[in-house]
C-alpha positions in Angstrom: -65.8 277.7 117.0 -62.8 279.3 117.9 -62.5 280.7 121.1 -61.4 284.5 120.9 -60.4 286.8 124.3 -60.0 290.8 123.8 -58.3 292.6 125.9 -58.5 296.5 125.9 -58.6 299.1 128.5 -61.3 300.4 127.1 -64.6 299.0 127.4 -67.1 300.5 124.4 -64.0 299.7 122.0 -64.0 296.0 123.2 -67.9 295.7 123.1 -68.0 296.9 119.6 -65.1 294.7 118.6 -67.0 291.6 120.3 -70.2 293.0 118.4 -68.2 292.7 114.9 -66.9 289.1 115.4 -70.1 287.8 117.2 -71.5 288.4 113.5 -69.4 285.1 112.9 -70.9 282.1 113.4 -67.0 280.8 113.3 -66.5 282.8 116.4 -67.2 283.1 120.2 -66.0 285.9 122.7 -64.9 283.5 126.0 -63.8 287.3 127.7 -62.6 291.1 127.6 -59.6 291.9 129.9 -59.0 295.1 130.6 -55.5 295.1 131.3 -52.4 292.8 130.2 -52.5 291.7 134.2 -55.5 290.4 133.4 -55.3 289.1 129.9 -53.0 287.0 131.5 -55.3 285.0 133.7 -58.1 285.1 131.6 -56.1 282.7 129.7 -55.5 280.7 132.2 -59.2 280.3 132.8 -60.5 280.4 129.6 -57.6 278.9 127.6 -58.9 280.7 124.6 -57.2 280.0 120.3 -57.0 283.4 119.4 -56.4 287.0 121.7 -57.3 290.2 120.5 -54.8 292.6 122.0 -54.3 295.8 122.5 -50.9 297.2 123.4 -51.0 300.2 125.7 -52.9 299.6 129.0 -52.3 300.1 132.3 -50.5 297.7 135.4 -49.3 296.2 131.9 -48.8 296.4 128.5 -49.7 294.4 125.2 -46.2 293.0 124.2 -45.5 292.2 128.2 -48.9 290.4 128.2 -48.2 289.0 124.9 -44.6 286.9 126.2 -46.1 286.3 129.2 -48.9 284.3 127.2 -46.5 282.5 124.7 -45.0 281.0 128.1 -48.1 280.0 129.6 -49.0 277.8 126.2 -47.1 278.3 122.6 -50.5 277.2 120.8 -52.6 280.1 121.6 -52.7 282.2 118.7 -52.2 286.6 119.9 -53.1 289.1 117.5 -52.3 292.9 118.2 -55.0 295.3 117.7 -54.4 299.0 118.2 -54.4 302.6 117.0 -50.3 303.1 117.1 -48.0 302.2 114.3 -45.1 302.5 115.7 -41.9 300.2 114.0 -40.9 299.7 118.1 -44.2 298.3 119.1 -44.5 296.0 115.9 -41.0 294.3 116.3 -41.4 293.9 119.9 -44.9 291.9 119.7 -43.9 289.7 116.8 -40.4 288.9 118.5 -42.3 288.3 121.6 -44.4 285.7 119.7 -47.7 287.9 118.2 -48.6 286.2 115.0 -50.2 289.8 113.4 -50.1 293.4 114.3 -53.4 295.5 112.9 -54.9 298.8 113.1 -58.3 299.9 114.3 -59.4 301.5 111.7 -59.5 297.5 109.7 -63.0 296.8 108.2 -64.9 293.9 109.7 -65.0 291.8 107.1 -61.0 291.8 107.6 -61.0 291.6 111.0 -62.6 288.5 111.1 -60.7 286.6 108.6 -57.6 287.7 110.4 -59.2 285.7 113.6 -60.0 283.2 111.2 -56.4 283.3 109.4 -54.2 283.4 112.6 -56.7 280.7 114.2 -54.8 278.9 111.2 -51.6 279.7 111.9 -51.0 282.1 109.5 -48.8 286.0 110.1 -51.3 288.7 110.1 -49.4 291.9 109.1 -51.5 294.1 106.4 -49.0 295.8 103.6 -48.5 298.9 105.7 -47.0 297.2 108.7 -45.0 294.8 106.8 -43.5 297.6 105.6 -42.6 299.4 108.7 -40.5 296.0 109.6 -38.6 296.4 106.2 -37.9 299.5 107.3 -36.8 299.6 110.4 -34.6 296.3 109.6 -33.0 298.2 106.4 -32.3 300.7 109.6 -30.6 298.2 111.5 -28.6 296.9 108.6 -27.2 300.5 107.5 -26.1 300.9 111.7 -24.4 297.9 111.1 -22.3 298.9 108.0 -21.8 302.6 109.3 -20.4 300.9 112.5 -17.9 298.5 110.9 -16.9 300.7 108.2 -15.7 303.7 110.9 -14.3 300.8 113.1 -11.3 299.5 110.6 -11.6 301.9 107.5 -13.0 299.5 105.1 -14.9 300.4 101.7 -18.4 300.1 101.1 -17.1 296.5 98.8 -15.1 295.2 101.7 -18.3 295.7 104.3 -20.5 294.0 102.0 -18.1 291.3 102.1 -17.5 291.3 105.7 -20.8 291.1 106.6 -20.8 287.7 103.9 -17.8 286.4 105.9 -19.5 286.9 110.0 -22.5 284.8 107.6 -20.2 282.3 106.8 -20.4 282.5 103.3 -17.0 281.0 101.8 -14.2 282.2 99.1 -16.9 280.7 96.4 -20.0 282.0 97.4 -18.8 285.2 98.1 -17.7 285.8 94.5 -20.4 284.2 93.0 -23.1 286.6 95.1 -21.3 289.9 94.2 -20.3 288.2 90.9 -16.3 288.8 91.1 -13.7 286.6 89.8 -12.3 284.6 92.5 -9.1 286.4 92.4 -10.5 289.4 93.4 -12.7 287.9 96.2 -9.3 286.1 97.4 -8.0 290.2 96.8 -10.6 292.0 98.7 -10.5 289.7 101.9 -6.6 290.2 101.9 -7.7 293.3 102.8 -9.9 292.7 105.1 -7.6 291.1 107.2 -5.2 293.2 106.9 -7.5 296.0 108.1 -8.6 293.8 110.9 -5.8 292.4 112.0 -6.3 288.7 111.8 -5.2 286.0 109.8 -7.8 284.0 109.0 -11.9 283.2 108.3 -12.4 282.2 111.8 -10.7 285.2 113.5 -12.1 287.8 111.0 -15.8 286.6 111.4 -15.4 286.7 115.2 -14.3 290.4 115.1 -16.6 291.6 112.9 -19.7 289.8 114.9 -18.2 291.9 117.9 -19.0 295.1 116.1 -22.6 294.2 114.9 
């Protein structure tokens, strides 16, 4: 039996979710918390296997509550169930230990499956949510590249190689990944050293990382 704690500041919604989940013989609703602070206390009391957590709540929001619950017991699986698909919320929740992120327009069957999958250790991210994370990550990568390019007047190719240097790639790995000859790769790296005002790989990597 999977013990589930529901966390939602709207009791009528929590009761609806409870009714849906109780149609599964494998799920037992051990409690309903109306805010994040209450959820943390209920986790101490009931020791649930899975928590279905809303995001926007009074007293303590779902992201903070997720962090506190995971610190309390890392074995508790937390799945965010909300109406908000803001990428900041998604990334914050995942970074604080959430096992998944669902929107409340999910079907009854999919919600039951999500609880079971989270309990089994899977990460629950529907395609729409996964795309939000990918887009946010791409934006961060783009910001890093623009910052590096402006700081040292690097070309697009030099930025690409500089990031690989910072990540510890060898000359041969850079050449192979970018389909360059070893000589061309070395020439690019020498040009990067010159623009950064450094003389070796370690100094270059350190200087690049300061701008990321």
